[in-house]
C-alpha positions as CSV (number, residue, x, y, z in Angstrom):
1,X,-104.6,198.4,-64.5
2,X,-105.0,198.0,-60.7
3,X,-103.7,194.6,-59.4
4,X,-105.4,192.9,-56.6
5,X,-102.7,190.2,-55.9
6,X,-100.7,190.8,-52.7
7,X,-103.0,193.5,-51.3
8,X,-104.0,194.1,-47.7
9,X,-107.7,194.1,-48.2
10,X,-110.6,195.1,-45.9
11,X,-113.9,193.4,-46.8
12,X,-117.1,195.1,-45.6
13,X,-119.7,192.5,-44.7
14,X,-119.5,188.8,-43.7
15,X,-122.1,187.4,-45.9
16,X,-121.5,185.0,-48.8
17,X,-120.1,187.6,-51.0
18,X,-117.7,189.0,-48.4
19,X,-116.4,185.5,-47.4
20,X,-116.0,184.6,-51.1
21,X,-114.0,187.8,-51.8
22,X,-111.8,187.1,-48.8
23,X,-111.1,183.5,-49.9
24,X,-110.3,184.6,-53.4
25,X,-107.9,187.3,-52.1
26,X,-106.2,184.8,-49.9
27,X,-105.8,182.5,-52.9
28,X,-104.2,185.4,-54.7
29,X,-101.6,186.0,-51.9
30,X,-103.4,188.9,-50.3
31,X,-104.3,189.5,-46.7
32,X,-108.0,189.5,-46.0
33,X,-109.9,191.1,-43.1
34,X,-113.6,191.0,-42.9
35,X,-115.4,193.6,-40.8
36,X,-119.1,193.2,-39.8
37,X,-121.3,194.7,-37.2
38,X,-122.8,191.4,-36.2
39,X,-121.0,188.0,-35.9
40,X,-122.3,185.0,-34.1
41,X,-119.4,183.3,-32.3
42,X,-119.8,180.1,-34.3
43,X,-119.8,181.9,-37.7
44,X,-116.8,184.1,-36.7
45,X,-114.9,180.9,-35.6
46,X,-115.8,179.2,-38.9
47,X,-114.7,182.1,-41.1
48,X,-111.6,182.7,-39.0
49,X,-110.6,179.0,-39.4
50,X,-110.1,179.7,-43.1
51,X,-107.3,182.2,-42.4
52,X,-109.5,185.2,-42.7
53,X,-109.1,187.9,-40.0
54,X,-112.5,188.7,-38.5
55,X,-113.3,192.0,-36.9
56,X,-116.4,193.6,-35.3
57,X,-117.0,197.3,-35.7
58,X,-119.8,199.8,-35.3
59,X,-120.9,201.5,-38.5
60,X,-119.3,204.7,-37.3
61,X,-115.8,203.2,-37.1
62,X,-113.6,201.7,-39.8
63,X,-110.9,199.4,-38.4
64,X,-107.4,200.8,-38.3
65,X,-104.9,199.1,-40.5
66,X,-102.6,199.6,-43.4
67,X,-105.3,198.6,-46.0
68,X,-104.8,199.4,-49.6
69,X,-108.0,197.8,-51.0
70,X,-111.6,197.8,-49.7
71,X,-114.2,195.3,-51.0
72,X,-117.8,196.2,-50.5
73,X,-120.3,193.4,-50.3
74,X,-123.6,194.1,-52.1
75,X,-125.5,194.5,-48.9
76,X,-123.5,197.6,-48.0
77,X,-125.4,200.6,-49.3
78,X,-123.4,203.4,-51.0
79,X,-124.2,205.8,-48.1
80,X,-122.9,203.5,-45.4
81,X,-120.6,205.3,-43.0
82,X,-117.8,202.7,-43.6
83,X,-117.7,203.8,-47.3
84,X,-117.6,207.4,-46.4
85,X,-114.7,206.8,-44.0
86,X,-112.9,204.7,-46.7
87,X,-113.3,207.5,-49.2
88,X,-111.8,209.9,-46.7
89,X,-108.8,207.6,-46.2
90,X,-108.4,207.4,-50.0
91,X,-108.9,203.6,-50.2
92,X,-109.5,201.9,-53.5
93,X,-113.1,200.6,-53.2
94,X,-114.4,197.8,-55.4
95,X,-117.4,195.5,-55.3
96,X,-117.1,191.7,-54.8
97,X,-118.3,191.3,-58.4
98,X,-115.5,193.5,-59.7
99,X,-113.0,191.4,-57.8
100,X,-114.4,188.2,-59.2
101,X,-114.6,189.6,-62.7
102,X,-110.9,190.7,-62.5
103,X,-109.9,187.0,-62.2
104,X,-112.7,185.3,-64.3
105,X,-111.0,183.9,-67.4
106,X,-114.2,182.9,-69.3
107,X,-116.9,184.9,-71.0
108,X,-119.5,186.7,-69.0
109,X,-123.2,187.6,-69.6
110,X,-124.6,190.2,-67.3
111,X,-128.4,190.5,-66.6
112,X,-129.7,193.6,-64.7
113,X,-132.9,195.5,-64.3
114,X,-135.8,195.7,-61.9
115,X,-137.7,192.5,-62.5
116,X,-137.1,189.0,-63.9
117,X,-133.3,188.9,-63.5
118,X,-133.1,185.5,-61.7
119,X,-135.4,183.8,-64.2
120,X,-133.4,185.1,-67.2
121,X,-130.1,184.1,-65.5
122,X,-131.3,180.6,-64.9
123,X,-132.8,180.2,-68.3
124,X,-129.7,181.4,-70.0
125,X,-127.4,179.2,-68.0
126,X,-129.6,176.1,-68.6
127,X,-129.9,176.8,-72.3
128,X,-126.1,177.3,-72.7
129,X,-125.4,174.1,-70.8
130,X,-128.0,172.1,-72.9
131,X,-126.4,173.5,-76.0
132,X,-123.0,172.2,-74.9
133,X,-121.5,175.4,-73.7
134,X,-120.5,175.1,-70.0
135,X,-122.2,177.9,-68.0
136,X,-122.6,178.8,-64.3
137,X,-124.9,181.3,-62.6
138,X,-123.3,183.9,-60.4
139,X,-123.9,187.2,-58.7
140,X,-127.2,188.0,-57.0
141,X,-128.5,184.7,-58.2
142,X,-126.9,183.0,-55.2
143,X,-123.2,182.2,-55.8
144,X,-120.8,185.2,-55.8
145,X,-118.6,185.5,-58.9
146,X,-115.5,185.4,-56.6
147,X,-116.7,181.9,-55.5
148,X,-117.2,180.8,-59.0
149,X,-113.6,181.8,-59.8
150,X,-112.4,179.5,-57.0
151,X,-114.7,176.6,-58.1
152,X,-114.2,176.5,-61.8
153,X,-111.1,175.0,-63.4
154,X,-108.6,177.6,-64.8
155,X,-110.7,180.4,-63.2
156,X,-113.6,179.7,-65.6
157,X,-111.5,179.8,-68.8
158,X,-113.9,177.4,-70.7
159,X,-117.0,178.5,-68.8
160,X,-119.6,181.2,-69.3
161,X,-120.6,183.1,-66.2
162,X,-124.2,184.3,-66.4
163,X,-124.2,187.0,-63.7
164,X,-127.2,188.6,-62.1
165,X,-126.1,192.2,-61.4
166,X,-127.7,194.4,-58.9
167,X,-127.4,198.2,-58.7
168,X,-125.6,197.8,-55.4
169,X,-122.9,195.7,-57.1
170,X,-122.5,198.2,-59.9
171,X,-121.9,201.1,-57.5
172,X,-118.2,200.1,-56.9
173,X,-117.5,198.4,-60.3
174,X,-115.0,199.9,-62.6
175,X,-113.9,197.4,-65.2
176,X,-116.4,194.6,-65.3
177,X,-117.1,194.2,-69.1
178,X,-119.4,191.3,-69.9
179,X,-119.4,190.0,-73.4
180,X,-123.2,190.4,-73.5
181,X,-125.6,192.3,-71.3
182,X,-129.3,192.6,-70.8
183,X,-131.3,195.2,-69.0
184,X,-134.8,194.0,-68.1
185,X,-138.0,196.0,-67.2
186,X,-136.8,199.5,-66.8
């Protein structure tokens, strides 16, 4: 099994998922660099103050560096030039969700499909919590799974993650294996 601790990781995209992935990697003794095409000076300073290296690059250029892991945020489409360049370099490419799932110690329920995912995720999490089973929402619902790993005690050991999974997240996912899964409205 591929280990993510102690890596030199390049994260594509400075949105919530990218920053959560970088923070989780830093927590796990890895180096984290986020590359994005567009940073505001204030946002770049905020993210950089957390110990994350922040780079700006055009879509046609992948930053040089001795990276051994690439984490793609869900907003990065599979045909993005950065991913093509990463494939040519032979970098291991994973999704933010894959990274979060690697460290998540609790159970997971995945919900995917074309319509109704958010409603089902919220309903499942609310129902589980009302039944006395601690549950959190994650994924496309709003909070990246990597962020939930950082927030929950013992990396979620006694918590169920109800994860809204998009097709973009699944493109670079290898080992995410939820305990239950639902596919809605095919």
